Phi, psi and omega in degrees: 000145177291146175293149181300146179264116185249121177269129184239111178288141191286346182080192178289121184291349175276353180253202185273359184309304180302324180295311183289334174295311181296314180304322184284315187287346175263358180285134184297326179296320178290313180300328181289339184247348181201177172249097184275136177232123176277130177257115183173202182270120186302319181294326178291322177292322177298320179296319179294320180296319179294319178302321183272357178076023179283136178260008179282138179289148174267119186244128177276118184283344186083192185286342179243089185304328182298308182290329184267359184295135181237122178295144177082002180242165169271103186277131182230130168265104192281150172245146182254181175077014181244126176276092186296337180291341178279348184279121179241140179298137173076013183242135173283128182205157176297317182299313180294320179296319179290321178298318179297314181296315182298327177294316179294315180302316182294317182293327176293315179300318180299318181289318180296329179275358179078017181273345171226160185271334182198161179241145175230140183238135170275164188291144174247161178254117189296325180292316177297319179302313182286328174300327180280001177092009179259099191274075179231150178277344181171186181301316184304317181289325177296311181298319180300315182290310187285345175258000180069031182253121187268348185232042178295152179220153182259126176245127173260136183220135173215097185064236180272358180269109184230128181227125176248156188240137175290321174220160182231270189271069174221167178294161180298324177298314179293323180299318178297321181291339182270002177281086182235146189300323181295318178293318180298315180298318179300317181291323175300316179299317179300315181294317179301312181293323179295317179300320177295323178296329180273006174102005177270108188292321182229079186297139173252118189245146175247151178233129178282154168278169177271319188266164176306135181058027182052036174081354180049055177068027177100001180290330186239025180139166183238007181298325179299314183286321187275327188240315189282311181299316176302324178293319178297316180298319180293320179299319178293325177294334178278000176100003178274160177256099186229134181233154178135191000284142181251156171296125187295331185288343179249326186291331182297328177295321179291323177294314179297330180276357176094006179293326175243156179273346179185164183219146175259119175262148184279335181205172190310297187291334178299327178266322186289319186298307179296326180296316183281331174299323179284318190264341182254127180235123180271129177268103186297319183291318181281340181072030179207179180285124178277332180211134174225106181244159176109150179229163180243122183241130176268121178252160179084019176235161186279356179236169180268128175224122176231144182222160166297157178247049174215173185267194186284342177051055180305330184293336180242003181298138178084003181260349178072022182244005181293150177269134178260013184302312181294322178297319179293322176296320180297317179296318179299316178299317181298319178297311181297320179292322179292322178293320177296319180297317179295320178297318180295319180295322178293318180296316179297321180295318179295319180294326180290335180276346182286000000 
């Protein structure tokens, strides 16, 4: 059987996206498990390859990456209409924002048409994206819109540490308003199914409260009693193992330590801060990130999307010192998810023929 074909959008070309894409697709571990194709501007990828000293040729696969894939090359499914000479490292610009968006749009189209098995995304810069006229808060919202999915959710994963969010890129005021039992229950189901997809047969899940100390029995709010607890109770009636609501400042340590298989956070920073404190390590002497672990997975959409869980790093773009660790983890997750999806489709097909 052919190895899965993974489409990787190049991210904002003024950031480290093209660099970490190139570093990853020439890595033997990546090549051994999949056929990676970078979706973006071929000249920008050539510039990144030259920066990194890669001697592999950049090959344009054309509109059908499967048929055009070439072993031993840096395969690119190119997008047109971008003046790559206007792209400068470390600069917010309309050109870079549009290039980033067109790359994401293209990789989604390839996946929706069944021409690739999964998508992986390099980081985009939200200000450049919006300057270019693409009014999205981030990747999750782009994927939700372009796939016609209204209830997408963000899952962060680093080994056994998994955190999904009830809301993501909205104001804190809006995030509080979105803590509703139907949404919480939907996100619990997504996390339960994702854990099973990652090989956890009977996931044990935790749910955070919204308020300090999960409201301390109603002293600091009533969302726990009115919205969160009813969702947890319903999930347990459906056969899932779900506990909470817990005070977020303590439960995350138990989740990170493996006591739970996953956790539901009520809003962006409640999940992101503990996750990044664990996975991101700053090297004081080198003046850069010594370790960046963790991936971002969009659930509730019809295609597979996994991303690095870091930004464009404009401060080090073009220096050839970025870490591709998170990108390689993202590709690995995408491969495993695509293989699981194919296995499930085969099983369903066999059952349907009986």
